[in-house]
Each structure stands twice: as structure tokens, then as C-alpha cells.
C-alpha positions as a LaTeX table, in Angstrom:
\begin{tabular}{lrrr}
\hline
Residue & $x$ (\AA) & $y$ (\AA) & $z$ (\AA) \\
\hline
Met1 & 84.32 & 127.87 & 140.36 \\
Ser2 & 85.13 & 131.56 & 140.01 \\
Ala3 & 87.22 & 132.85 & 137.12 \\
Gly4 & 90.02 & 133.76 & 139.55 \\
Leu5 & 90.05 & 130.25 & 141.02 \\
Ile6 & 90.17 & 128.71 & 137.54 \\
Val7 & 93.17 & 130.88 & 136.59 \\
Leu8 & 94.92 & 129.97 & 139.86 \\
Met9 & 94.38 & 126.27 & 139.24 \\
Leu10 & 95.53 & 126.55 & 135.65 \\
Ser11 & 98.65 & 128.37 & 136.82 \\
Met12 & 99.50 & 125.58 & 139.27 \\
Leu13 & 98.64 & 122.75 & 136.87 \\
Leu14 & 100.49 & 124.23 & 133.88 \\
Gly15 & 103.27 & 125.52 & 136.13 \\
Ile16 & 104.16 & 122.01 & 137.26 \\
Gln17 & 106.14 & 121.66 & 134.02 \\
Pro18 & 108.64 & 124.53 & 134.53 \\
Val19 & 108.86 & 123.69 & 138.23 \\
Thr20 & 109.84 & 120.12 & 137.30 \\
Thr21 & 112.33 & 121.12 & 134.60 \\
Asp22 & 113.72 & 124.50 & 135.74 \\
Leu23 & 114.06 & 124.14 & 139.50 \\
Tyr24 & 116.67 & 121.39 & 139.38 \\
Leu25 & 118.70 & 122.82 & 136.48 \\
Pro26 & 121.13 & 124.82 & 138.66 \\
Ala27 & 121.85 & 121.57 & 140.52 \\
Leu28 & 122.36 & 119.48 & 137.38 \\
Pro29 & 126.17 & 119.84 & 137.10 \\
Ala30 & 126.60 & 119.06 & 140.83 \\
Leu31 & 124.14 & 116.17 & 140.57 \\
Thr32 & 126.13 & 114.75 & 137.65 \\
Glu33 & 129.40 & 115.01 & 139.56 \\
Gly34 & 127.82 & 113.55 & 142.70 \\
Phe35 & 126.82 & 110.38 & 140.88 \\
Gly36 & 130.01 & 110.32 & 138.79 \\
Ala37 & 127.80 & 110.21 & 135.70 \\
Ser38 & 128.34 & 111.31 & 132.11 \\
Met39 & 126.81 & 114.33 & 130.41 \\
Pro40 & 124.50 & 112.20 & 128.21 \\
Ala41 & 123.19 & 110.53 & 131.38 \\
Ala42 & 122.56 & 113.94 & 132.92 \\
Gln43 & 120.70 & 115.04 & 129.79 \\
Leu44 & 118.58 & 111.89 & 130.10 \\
Thr45 & 117.19 & 113.06 & 133.46 \\
Leu46 & 115.48 & 115.80 & 131.46 \\
Ser47 & 114.85 & 114.28 & 128.03 \\
Ala48 & 113.54 & 110.95 & 129.41 \\
Leu49 & 111.20 & 112.82 & 131.72 \\
Leu50 & 109.83 & 114.79 & 128.80 \\
Leu51 & 109.47 & 111.73 & 126.57 \\
Ala52 & 107.41 & 110.05 & 129.31 \\
Phe53 & 105.49 & 113.30 & 129.74 \\
Gly54 & 104.57 & 113.46 & 126.07 \\
Thr55 & 103.89 & 109.76 & 125.50 \\
Ser56 & 101.73 & 109.31 & 128.60 \\
Gln57 & 99.35 & 112.00 & 127.43 \\
Leu58 & 98.19 & 109.72 & 124.62 \\
Leu59 & 96.69 & 107.51 & 127.34 \\
Trp60 & 95.65 & 110.22 & 129.80 \\
Gly61 & 93.68 & 112.13 & 127.14 \\
Pro62 & 91.17 & 109.37 & 126.34 \\
Leu63 & 91.01 & 108.40 & 130.03 \\
Ser64 & 90.00 & 111.95 & 130.93 \\
Asp65 & 87.38 & 112.01 & 128.14 \\
Arg66 & 85.97 & 108.77 & 129.56 \\
Phe67 & 86.14 & 109.36 & 133.34 \\
Gly68 & 86.44 & 113.14 & 133.64 \\
Arg69 & 89.24 & 115.58 & 134.48 \\
Arg70 & 89.05 & 115.39 & 138.28 \\
Pro71 & 90.00 & 111.70 & 138.82 \\
Ile72 & 92.86 & 111.94 & 136.31 \\
Leu73 & 94.19 & 115.04 & 138.06 \\
Leu74 & 94.03 & 113.33 & 141.46 \\
Trp75 & 95.81 & 110.21 & 140.19 \\
Gly76 & 98.43 & 112.24 & 138.37 \\
Leu77 & 99.24 & 114.60 & 141.21 \\
Ser78 & 99.44 & 111.74 & 143.75 \\
Ala79 & 101.83 & 109.78 & 141.55 \\
Tyr80 & 103.88 & 112.93 & 140.85 \\
Thr81 & 104.34 & 113.68 & 144.55 \\
Leu82 & 105.40 & 110.12 & 145.37 \\
Ala83 & 107.80 & 109.98 & 142.42 \\
Ser84 & 109.33 & 113.31 & 143.49 \\
Ile85 & 110.05 & 111.93 & 146.97 \\
Ala86 & 111.60 & 108.80 & 145.44 \\
Ser87 & 113.75 & 110.93 & 143.11 \\
Thr88 & 115.11 & 112.85 & 146.08 \\
Leu89 & 116.18 & 109.61 & 147.76 \\
Ala90 & 117.54 & 107.88 & 144.64 \\
Pro91 & 120.94 & 106.25 & 145.34 \\
Ser92 & 122.12 & 106.16 & 141.71 \\
Met93 & 121.74 & 108.01 & 138.44 \\
Ala94 & 119.92 & 105.03 & 136.90 \\
Leu95 & 117.25 & 105.06 & 139.61 \\
Leu96 & 116.97 & 108.84 & 139.43 \\
Ile97 & 116.28 & 108.58 & 135.69 \\
Ala98 & 113.71 & 105.83 & 136.34 \\
Trp99 & 111.82 & 107.93 & 138.90 \\
Arg100 & 112.02 & 110.96 & 136.64 \\
Val101 & 110.26 & 108.89 & 133.97 \\
Val102 & 107.45 & 108.13 & 136.45 \\
Gln103 & 107.38 & 111.79 & 137.38 \\
Gly104 & 107.09 & 112.78 & 133.73 \\
Ala105 & 104.24 & 110.34 & 133.08 \\
Ala106 & 102.32 & 111.71 & 136.07 \\
Met107 & 103.01 & 115.27 & 134.96 \\
Gly108 & 101.46 & 114.38 & 131.61 \\
Ala109 & 98.10 & 113.79 & 133.29 \\
Val110 & 98.25 & 117.16 & 135.03 \\
Val111 & 99.19 & 119.37 & 132.08 \\
Met112 & 96.95 & 117.55 & 129.62 \\
Cys113 & 93.93 & 118.05 & 131.89 \\
Ala114 & 94.74 & 121.74 & 132.31 \\
Arg115 & 94.60 & 122.32 & 128.55 \\
Ala116 & 91.43 & 120.25 & 128.23 \\
Ile117 & 89.75 & 122.20 & 131.06 \\
Val118 & 90.17 & 125.41 & 129.06 \\
Arg119 & 88.33 & 123.84 & 126.11 \\
Asp120 & 85.64 & 122.44 & 128.43 \\
Leu121 & 84.81 & 125.92 & 129.71 \\
Tyr122 & 85.61 & 128.35 & 126.87 \\
Gln123 & 85.31 & 128.86 & 123.13 \\
Pro124 & 88.64 & 129.04 & 121.20 \\
Ile125 & 89.24 & 132.83 & 121.16 \\
Glu126 & 88.30 & 133.30 & 124.82 \\
Gly127 & 90.21 & 130.12 & 125.57 \\
Ala128 & 93.40 & 131.70 & 124.19 \\
Arg129 & 92.96 & 134.64 & 126.57 \\
Ile130 & 92.31 & 132.39 & 129.57 \\
Met131 & 95.23 & 130.18 & 128.57 \\
Ser132 & 97.48 & 133.24 & 128.42 \\
Lys133 & 96.44 & 134.11 & 132.00 \\
Gly134 & 97.22 & 130.58 & 133.15 \\
Leu135 & 100.55 & 130.73 & 131.36 \\
Ser136 & 101.25 & 134.06 & 133.04 \\
Gly137 & 100.98 & 132.16 & 136.31 \\
Leu138 & 103.29 & 129.55 & 134.82 \\
Gly139 & 105.70 & 132.38 & 134.02 \\
Val140 & 105.69 & 133.53 & 137.64 \\
Leu141 & 106.49 & 130.00 & 138.80 \\
Ala142 & 109.21 & 129.71 & 136.16 \\
Cys143 & 110.72 & 132.99 & 137.37 \\
Val144 & 110.90 & 131.64 & 140.91 \\
Ser145 & 111.99 & 128.08 & 140.11 \\
Ala146 & 115.56 & 128.49 & 138.84 \\
Pro147 & 116.67 & 131.06 & 141.47 \\
Leu148 & 115.13 & 128.90 & 144.20 \\
Gly149 & 116.82 & 125.83 & 142.80 \\
Gly150 & 120.14 & 127.67 & 142.74 \\
Leu151 & 119.80 & 128.76 & 146.36 \\
Leu152 & 118.68 & 125.33 & 147.58 \\
Ser153 & 121.48 & 123.50 & 145.80 \\
Glu154 & 124.07 & 126.11 & 146.82 \\
Phe155 & 123.27 & 126.00 & 150.55 \\
Phe156 & 121.59 & 122.62 & 151.14 \\
Gly157 & 122.76 & 120.37 & 148.28 \\
Trp158 & 121.17 & 119.19 & 145.06 \\
Arg159 & 118.77 & 116.76 & 146.74 \\
Met160 & 116.87 & 119.62 & 148.34 \\
Ala161 & 116.19 & 121.03 & 144.87 \\
Leu162 & 114.50 & 117.73 & 144.02 \\
Met163 & 112.57 & 117.68 & 147.30 \\
Ala164 & 111.04 & 121.06 & 146.45 \\
Leu165 & 109.18 & 119.33 & 143.60 \\
Ala166 & 107.47 & 117.02 & 146.09 \\
Val167 & 106.34 & 120.00 & 148.14 \\
Phe168 & 104.89 & 121.71 & 145.09 \\
Gly169 & 103.10 & 118.52 & 144.02 \\
Ala170 & 101.57 & 118.08 & 147.48 \\
Cys171 & 100.32 & 121.69 & 147.58 \\
Thr172 & 98.76 & 121.40 & 144.11 \\
Leu173 & 97.14 & 118.09 & 145.05 \\
Ala174 & 95.58 & 119.72 & 148.12 \\
Leu175 & 94.20 & 122.61 & 146.05 \\
Ile176 & 92.61 & 120.31 & 143.45 \\
Thr177 & 91.21 & 117.95 & 146.09 \\
Leu178 & 89.54 & 120.76 & 148.00 \\
Arg179 & 88.40 & 123.19 & 145.32 \\
Phe180 & 88.26 & 121.66 & 141.83 \\
Glu181 & 84.85 & 120.81 & 140.37 \\
Glu182 & 84.49 & 118.56 & 137.34 \\
Thr183 & 84.42 & 120.55 & 134.08 \\
Leu184 & 83.59 & 117.74 & 131.63 \\
Lys185 & 79.81 & 117.72 & 131.57 \\
Leu186 & 79.31 & 114.86 & 129.09 \\
Lys187 & 81.70 & 111.95 & 129.50 \\
Asn188 & 82.31 & 109.72 & 126.50 \\
Pro189 & 81.75 & 106.06 & 127.47 \\
Gln190 & 83.22 & 104.98 & 124.11 \\
Ala191 & 86.46 & 106.96 & 124.50 \\
Leu192 & 88.67 & 103.98 & 125.37 \\
Arg193 & 87.41 & 101.52 & 122.77 \\
Pro194 & 90.18 & 100.79 & 120.25 \\
Ala195 & 88.03 & 101.55 & 117.21 \\
Thr196 & 86.85 & 104.82 & 118.75 \\
Leu197 & 90.40 & 105.76 & 119.71 \\
Leu198 & 91.65 & 105.10 & 116.20 \\
Arg199 & 88.88 & 107.18 & 114.62 \\
Thr200 & 89.51 & 109.99 & 117.09 \\
Trp201 & 93.26 & 110.09 & 116.44 \\
Ile202 & 92.74 & 110.01 & 112.67 \\
His203 & 90.13 & 112.77 & 112.93 \\
Ile204 & 92.43 & 114.95 & 115.05 \\
Phe205 & 95.55 & 114.32 & 113.01 \\
Ser206 & 93.82 & 115.03 & 109.72 \\
Asn207 & 92.61 & 118.45 & 110.87 \\
Pro208 & 94.82 & 121.16 & 109.28 \\
Thr209 & 94.14 & 123.66 & 112.07 \\
Phe210 & 95.35 & 121.16 & 114.66 \\
Leu211 & 98.47 & 120.36 & 112.63 \\
Ala212 & 99.29 & 124.05 & 112.09 \\
Phe213 & 99.02 & 125.01 & 115.74 \\
Ser214 & 100.75 & 121.83 & 116.92 \\
Ala215 & 103.68 & 122.57 & 114.59 \\
Leu216 & 103.87 & 126.04 & 116.12 \\
Thr217 & 103.83 & 124.84 & 119.74 \\
Ala218 & 106.33 & 122.06 & 119.01 \\
Ala219 & 108.81 & 124.42 & 117.33 \\
Ser220 & 108.44 & 127.06 & 120.04 \\
Tyr221 & 108.89 & 124.50 & 122.80 \\
Gly222 & 111.85 & 123.02 & 120.94 \\
Gly223 & 113.57 & 126.40 & 121.19 \\
Leu224 & 112.84 & 126.57 & 124.92 \\
Phe225 & 113.99 & 123.02 & 125.57 \\
Thr226 & 117.23 & 123.57 & 123.66 \\
Phe227 & 118.00 & 126.34 & 126.15 \\
Leu228 & 116.85 & 124.36 & 129.20 \\
Ala229 & 118.81 & 121.21 & 128.34 \\
Ser230 & 122.12 & 122.96 & 127.65 \\
Ser231 & 122.12 & 126.25 & 129.56 \\
Ser232 & 123.31 & 124.99 & 132.96 \\
Phe233 & 126.44 & 123.48 & 131.40 \\
Val234 & 127.01 & 126.46 & 129.10 \\
Phe235 & 126.59 & 129.15 & 131.76 \\
Ile236 & 128.20 & 127.31 & 134.70 \\
Lys237 & 130.89 & 125.21 & 133.02 \\
Val238 & 131.71 & 127.26 & 129.91 \\
Leu239 & 131.01 & 130.86 & 130.98 \\
Gly240 & 131.87 & 130.40 & 134.66 \\
Leu241 & 128.71 & 131.58 & 136.43 \\
Ser242 & 127.85 & 130.39 & 139.92 \\
Lys243 & 124.66 & 128.44 & 140.59 \\
Thr244 & 123.04 & 131.53 & 142.07 \\
Gln245 & 124.06 & 133.69 & 139.11 \\
Tyr246 & 122.71 & 131.07 & 136.75 \\
Gly247 & 119.44 & 131.08 & 138.68 \\
Leu248 & 119.18 & 134.83 & 138.13 \\
Val249 & 119.81 & 134.37 & 134.39 \\
Met250 & 116.96 & 131.88 & 134.31 \\
Phe251 & 114.78 & 134.31 & 136.25 \\
Ser252 & 115.35 & 137.01 & 133.63 \\
Met253 & 114.49 & 134.57 & 130.84 \\
Ser254 & 111.27 & 133.50 & 132.54 \\
Phe255 & 110.36 & 137.13 & 133.25 \\
Cys256 & 110.53 & 137.90 & 129.52 \\
Tyr257 & 108.23 & 134.95 & 128.90 \\
Leu258 & 105.84 & 136.34 & 131.52 \\
Ile259 & 105.81 & 139.70 & 129.75 \\
Gly260 & 105.11 & 137.87 & 126.50 \\
Thr261 & 101.93 & 136.33 & 127.95 \\
Phe262 & 100.66 & 139.81 & 128.88 \\
Val263 & 101.52 & 141.10 & 125.41 \\
Cys264 & 99.65 & 138.12 & 123.99 \\
Arg265 & 96.36 & 139.23 & 125.52 \\
Arg266 & 96.81 & 142.76 & 124.13 \\
Leu267 & 97.58 & 141.47 & 120.66 \\
Leu268 & 94.65 & 139.05 & 120.66 \\
Leu269 & 92.19 & 141.83 & 121.46 \\
Arg270 & 93.51 & 143.99 & 118.63 \\
Phe271 & 94.65 & 141.59 & 115.91 \\
Gly272 & 93.25 & 138.09 & 116.57 \\
Val273 & 95.20 & 134.86 & 116.62 \\
Arg274 & 96.81 & 134.72 & 113.17 \\
Lys275 & 98.25 & 138.24 & 113.18 \\
Ser276 & 99.37 & 137.90 & 116.80 \\
Val277 & 101.29 & 134.75 & 115.94 \\
Ala278 & 102.81 & 136.41 & 112.85 \\
Ile279 & 104.03 & 139.35 & 114.95 \\
Ala280 & 105.47 & 136.99 & 117.56 \\
Ala281 & 107.31 & 135.08 & 114.83 \\
Cys282 & 109.22 & 138.28 & 113.99 \\
Leu283 & 110.46 & 138.34 & 117.60 \\
Ser284 & 111.37 & 134.64 & 117.51 \\
Leu285 & 113.27 & 134.85 & 114.25 \\
Ser286 & 115.08 & 138.07 & 115.18 \\
Gly287 & 116.24 & 136.63 & 118.50 \\
Gly288 & 117.30 & 133.26 & 117.14 \\
Thr289 & 119.15 & 134.71 & 114.16 \\
Leu290 & 120.98 & 137.32 & 116.22 \\
Met291 & 122.04 & 134.68 & 118.74 \\
Gly292 & 123.28 & 132.34 & 116.04 \\
Val293 & 125.18 & 135.02 & 114.11 \\
Leu294 & 126.94 & 136.32 & 117.26 \\
Ala295 & 128.06 & 132.80 & 118.19 \\
Trp296 & 129.17 & 132.10 & 114.61 \\
Ala297 & 131.24 & 135.30 & 114.74 \\
Gly298 & 132.98 & 134.09 & 117.92 \\
Val299 & 131.22 & 136.35 & 120.43 \\
Gln300 & 130.92 & 134.12 & 123.51 \\
Asn301 & 129.52 & 135.73 & 126.65 \\
Val302 & 126.34 & 135.82 & 128.73 \\
Trp303 & 124.80 & 138.88 & 127.08 \\
Ala304 & 125.43 & 137.65 & 123.54 \\
Ile305 & 123.15 & 134.74 & 124.41 \\
Met306 & 120.60 & 136.33 & 126.72 \\
Leu307 & 119.74 & 139.58 & 124.95 \\
Pro308 & 118.69 & 137.77 & 121.75 \\
Tyr309 & 117.00 & 135.04 & 123.78 \\
Tyr310 & 114.83 & 137.61 & 125.54 \\
Leu311 & 113.31 & 138.36 & 122.11 \\
Phe312 & 112.74 & 134.65 & 121.54 \\
Met313 & 111.01 & 134.27 & 124.91 \\
Leu314 & 108.73 & 137.24 & 124.28 \\
Gly315 & 107.58 & 135.41 & 121.18 \\
His316 & 107.28 & 132.15 & 123.12 \\
Gly317 & 104.88 & 133.85 & 125.53 \\
Ile318 & 102.59 & 134.56 & 122.58 \\
His319 & 103.00 & 131.33 & 120.61 \\
Gln320 & 102.16 & 128.95 & 123.45 \\
Pro321 & 98.76 & 130.36 & 124.54 \\
Cys322 & 97.66 & 130.77 & 120.92 \\
Gly323 & 99.06 & 127.41 & 119.84 \\
Gln324 & 97.82 & 125.28 & 122.73 \\
Ser325 & 94.29 & 126.68 & 122.69 \\
Gly326 & 94.21 & 126.73 & 118.88 \\
Ala327 & 95.18 & 123.07 & 118.58 \\
Val328 & 92.41 & 121.93 & 120.93 \\
Gly329 & 89.80 & 124.43 & 119.71 \\
Pro330 & 88.30 & 122.38 & 116.85 \\
Phe331 & 87.50 & 119.43 & 119.17 \\
Pro332 & 85.00 & 120.35 & 121.91 \\
Lys333 & 83.97 & 116.69 & 122.30 \\
Ala334 & 87.51 & 115.27 & 122.28 \\
Ala335 & 89.46 & 117.99 & 124.06 \\
Gly336 & 91.41 & 115.50 & 126.16 \\
Ala337 & 92.57 & 113.50 & 123.14 \\
Ala338 & 93.48 & 116.64 & 121.18 \\
Ser339 & 95.34 & 118.12 & 124.14 \\
Ala340 & 97.20 & 114.84 & 124.56 \\
Met341 & 98.28 & 114.70 & 120.92 \\
Asn342 & 99.42 & 118.33 & 120.99 \\
Gly343 & 101.47 & 117.69 & 124.14 \\
Phe344 & 102.92 & 114.51 & 122.67 \\
Leu345 & 104.16 & 116.31 & 119.56 \\
Met346 & 105.81 & 119.01 & 121.67 \\
Met347 & 107.67 & 116.40 & 123.70 \\
Val348 & 108.78 & 114.48 & 120.60 \\
Ala349 & 110.49 & 117.66 & 119.44 \\
Ala350 & 112.04 & 118.13 & 122.88 \\
Phe351 & 113.30 & 114.56 & 123.08 \\
Ala352 & 114.82 & 114.77 & 119.62 \\
Ile353 & 116.76 & 117.94 & 120.37 \\
Gly354 & 117.75 & 116.58 & 123.79 \\
Gly355 & 119.33 & 113.53 & 122.19 \\
Trp356 & 121.15 & 115.73 & 119.70 \\
Leu357 & 122.47 & 118.02 & 122.44 \\
Gly358 & 123.69 & 115.07 & 124.50 \\
Ser359 & 126.10 & 114.09 & 121.73 \\
His360 & 127.01 & 117.58 & 120.45 \\
Met361 & 127.87 & 119.56 & 123.59 \\
Asp362 & 131.47 & 120.49 & 122.83 \\
Gly363 & 132.51 & 123.01 & 125.48 \\
Thr364 & 131.28 & 125.99 & 123.47 \\
Val365 & 128.02 & 127.94 & 123.27 \\
Arg366 & 127.30 & 126.90 & 119.69 \\
Pro367 & 125.09 & 123.83 & 120.28 \\
Leu368 & 122.76 & 126.06 & 122.32 \\
Thr369 & 122.80 & 129.06 & 120.00 \\
His370 & 122.56 & 127.18 & 116.72 \\
Gly371 & 119.78 & 124.99 & 118.11 \\
Val372 & 117.69 & 128.03 & 119.05 \\
Trp373 & 118.42 & 129.56 & 115.64 \\
Phe374 & 117.10 & 126.44 & 113.92 \\
Trp375 & 113.84 & 126.47 & 115.89 \\
Ser376 & 113.33 & 130.20 & 115.31 \\
Val377 & 113.45 & 129.68 & 111.54 \\
Leu378 & 110.94 & 126.85 & 111.83 \\
Ile379 & 108.62 & 128.97 & 114.00 \\
Ala380 & 108.59 & 131.78 & 111.47 \\
Thr381 & 107.96 & 129.39 & 108.59 \\
Val382 & 104.95 & 127.82 & 110.35 \\
Ala383 & 103.55 & 131.16 & 111.55 \\
Trp384 & 103.75 & 132.84 & 108.16 \\
Thr385 & 102.41 & 129.91 & 106.14 \\
Leu386 & 100.36 & 127.26 & 108.00 \\
Ile387 & 98.90 & 129.51 & 110.70 \\
Arg388 & 98.12 & 132.20 & 108.16 \\
Lys389 & 96.16 & 129.68 & 106.08 \\
Tyr390 & 94.55 & 127.44 & 108.71 \\
Gly391 & 94.42 & 129.52 & 111.91 \\
Glu392 & 91.17 & 130.78 & 113.42 \\
Pro393 & 88.69 & 128.36 & 111.81 \\
Ala394 & 85.23 & 129.80 & 111.32 \\
His395 & 83.54 & 126.94 & 113.18 \\
Ala396 & 84.76 & 124.29 & 115.59 \\
Ala397 & 84.60 & 120.83 & 114.09 \\
Pro398 & 82.76 & 118.25 & 116.22 \\
Ala399 & 84.54 & 115.04 & 117.08 \\
Lys400 & 83.42 & 112.04 & 115.10 \\
Pro401 & 81.60 & 109.40 & 117.15 \\
\hline
\end{tabular}
């Protein structure tokens, strides 16, 4: 496979996550009203999906180390497409949540394999650069998703926003079926044995480099998820934007993330991983603190949220490539398991903040702004302490047999 094809595939595989979460957000208030459901139930369509997404990776990771990346990708994308069609046709909120859980579990296979593929093919530093290119593609898809979701729900109803996910899943499945070649050269026949699994998890979870980078990705994703889970209600219900206007707000946020992934590659070439992450933490903390202080002072409008959040998203575009590749880097022989654990920890953070938001949305902007502020402080703390000490290990540690 050519380098360009690999980046395209990574963009589609990693991009399935923002497509699944962002595209339906403009339709979420209308979807909630259409089913006559509560706000906590609406939040569950997102947080339950992400909990399934994170938890399923703990199974998909060892399966991919045992059988290879290609079969797991084919199973995952097939299940995702079918679950997306079922979600579109769901007659009740309860069934929609159930199918979103299936969708999230299938998405776990796809994203986990994408991160493992990078480790299969590249050493950690080069892997961070390739990951940033794949996440640039993710950024393009994220830019398109929310505006497209707003237009579809505005003119064709919220179910069409859900149907778009099935179309994306089918296109990605066709690409992988026709062009993807297996990247795992040496499969591990012992990967699924309970004793081997336990040793692998202990080995991964006791590695300080893994823990440092996983803390970074979890905190950074927590700040993104806080925005995703609450922004449609804040901007549409509290600040009075239309679905289309909200889609444009989401486009601008995703565009800043896209710029951040380009900045990431520049910083890596000049400063390496640890300094790049430290610089990005300044952006994260500045944006989160400014957003929180403005809300605390009673300034409640679109720009008081978005201008600081642009800084946060620039940092996010640097933290995620460095963090995801850094967490998997020490484990060339257990990349699937390490990728799975990293993804699981990110989704635990997302599920926790989603549950908190479901019970704290109070008709103001403060749950959103104070949540992002909290995560920005945590990002800076991790970047300036754990990453500084444990980032960029001199040698990759082999997985224990």
C-alpha cells in the first residue's frame, strides 16, 4: 500500500468517530422532541455509544493481535453499517439507544485497528507524524459532519442525519475490502488466552509512558466530549442559533482542530514530542481558563465560548496525534491491546463527563464552560509533569510473552 493510500484509509477509519458523534448533533434537540424523551435520555444516545466504543476495544484489541487487522476491520465496518440502518428506523428512544450501543461497539473495532496499524508500520516518532496526517483527514470529516447534519435535519428531518452514517460506513467498508492489505506480519496465537491477556494488560498498565500519554489523550478527549455532549442544547436552546448556524459553529471548531494537526507536524520536526505537548498545553489551559472566567463573569454569548475554545482545539490537534501514537509506541508486539486500553480510558472519561452533564445542564452555558476549564487544567498538569518525565522513551519495550 502506498503512503497516500494508508493516510486515506486512516482518515476514513479514524474519521468514523466524529462522523458518528458530530453529524447527528444538530438533530439531537429535534430527535429528543420527536420521541418525547428527556434530556438525560438524549445524552445517553451519545454517552452510551461511547461507553460501548471504549469497552469493546478491550476485546477487539486482543482479537486483532490474534487474527490480524483486516478481519476485525471487515467485521466492525459491516456491523457498524447495519446498526446505522437500524438506528435510522428505530421507533423509540430506547431502541435508538440500543442500536447506538451496537454502533459504538462496532466503531471500537474500526478505530482501534487504525491506531494499531500505525504501530504495525511505523516507529513511534514517525508514527506520530503519520497519525497527525490521519487525524488531519479526521478533521476534514469533522468539519463537514456538523454542517451536513444541520442541513439534512433542517430540510429532510433528523432520521436522514442518522442515515448518512450508514452511507459513510458502507463507503469505508468498500474501501477496506478492495484496497487494504494486512499490516500485522506476526500474529500472536496466544493473544486470547486468559493468562496471556492478564499478563499483557498488567504489562501495558504498568508502563509509565503508556499511562502518561493515556492520561493526556483522556483529558484532551474529555474536553472535546464536554463540548460535543452539551453544545447543541447550549447553542440552539440557550443561545438561540438555528440548526444550520450551529452546524457552522461546529465547522469552525473542527477547522481549528484541523489546523492543530498541521501545527503538530511542524512542532514535532522542530521540538519532538515532549516539548510539542508542553506548548499545546499552554493553548489548552489558556482557552479553557478564558472560557471559564468569561462564563463566571456572566458573559453569555457565542463568541465568549467559541473564541477560547478555538485555542483549546488547536491544542487538541496536537495532543491527540502525540498521545495516541505515544501510548502505543512501547508495545510493537501488542499494539492492538495497547491501542484498545488507550481508547478505553478515553471513553471512560467521556462517559463520566456525559453522566455529569446529563444531570447538571441548567439552561446556562456554565456546565459546558466549567467542564472544559476542568479538563484544560488536567491537560496542562499531565503535559508539564508526566509527559515531561516519561515521554519519548529511548527504546520501545517489547511485550511480554
